[in-house]
N, C-alpha and C positions, 0 to 999 in steps of 0.2 A: 032600230038599227037594222042594217042589212044582215042577211043570213051569214053566219060565220064570223060576225064582228061583235057579238054579245060578250061583254066581259065575263070572265070566269073567276069566281071567288072561292076561297076555301069553304067547304060546306060544314065539316065537322073537325074541330080541333082535336088533336091526338097528343098523347104523351108516350114517349118511348125511351126505354133505358135497358142496358144490358151490363152485366158484370163479366169481365174477361180476366183469366188468370193463367191459361195454358200457353206456354211458350210456342211461338210459331215464327221461324226466321224466314219463311217463304214470302217472296214478293210477287209470286205468280198466281196467288189466289187459292193455293192448295193448303192443306193442313187444317188445324182447328181455328175456326173463325166464328165469332159470335154474331147473331142476327140482331141488329139494332132496330130496324124498321122495315116493314113490307108495305109498299104503296098499294093504294086501292085500285079498283078496276079502271079508273080514269086518270091515274097518276097522283102524285103528291108533291108538296112543296115543303122544304125545310129551310129555316133560316141558318142553322148551323149545328155544331156539335160541341158539347163541353165534355172534357175528360178529367177525371179526378182519381189520384192514387188513394189507396186505402191503407197506406202505411209506408214504410221505408222502401224506396225504389233505387235501383241502380240505373246507369245510363242505358237507354234502349230506344225503342220506337213503337208508337201505336200506328197501325195502318188502317186506312179506310178503303173499302171496296164497294163497288156496285155490281150486282148481278142483274143484267138486263132481262126484264120480263120474268124474273125468277127462275130462269133456266140458263144453262151454259156456264161459261167462265165467270169467275169473280175478277173484275178489272180494278186494279189499283188506281185510286184517284187522289190520295193524300197520304203523306208520311209526316207524323208529328213527333219530333224528337223529345225524348224524356230525359231530363237531367237528374243525376244522382241527388237524392234528397232524403234526409232523415228528419221527419217531423218531430216537433217538441212543443213546449209551451211558448217558445219564441220563434219557431220556424214552421211555417205552414206546410202541409203536405203538398206534393207536386200537383199542379193542375194546369190545364191549357184549354183553349177554345179555338175553334175554327169556324169562322163565319165569313164565307166567300161573299164578295160584294153583291153578286146576283143570287145568292142563296144556292140551294141544291134542288134541282128539279128531277124527280124520279118518274120515269115512264110507267105505264100501266103494269102493275104487279111486280115492278122492280124491287130489289132487296138491297138495303144498305147494311153493310157488315163491317165489323172491326176485329182486329187481332192485336196481340201484344208480342213483341220480340222476346221479352224476358218473362219468365214465370213469376210474375208479380201481379197483384190484384188491382184492377182499375174499374171504375164505374164510368160508363159512357152514356150520355143523355142527349138525345136529339131535341132541339128546341124550335119553337115557332113553326110547328108543322101541322099539316092537315091534308085530307084527301080532297081532290077536285070533284 
């Protein structure tokens, strides 16, 4: 193949998860935000994110941010609505997933972050990811 046209494949699969519980109503990337994943020096690819409540939740939002190259502002890329749910033996705890059609490509050293609007506990897990 000609220079610059060699396909790039994921070199090392990764696993990333974070638990968030501190209320943060800001959409501007300030406040308490959990770090879900930091891309490698050549960037990273993620298929998507799964979000799972760890108990009863009220209506709110989980926000997803990217901090380009790991410096500067956290930029909002997704808001996932949370519906009020009381889990039991007949009702599952609230969960959602976000798998954009083209996945999520992070530039070199970029950071994927998440926050919750209401002070309730959620586990967030990045799936199908790895560094280039």
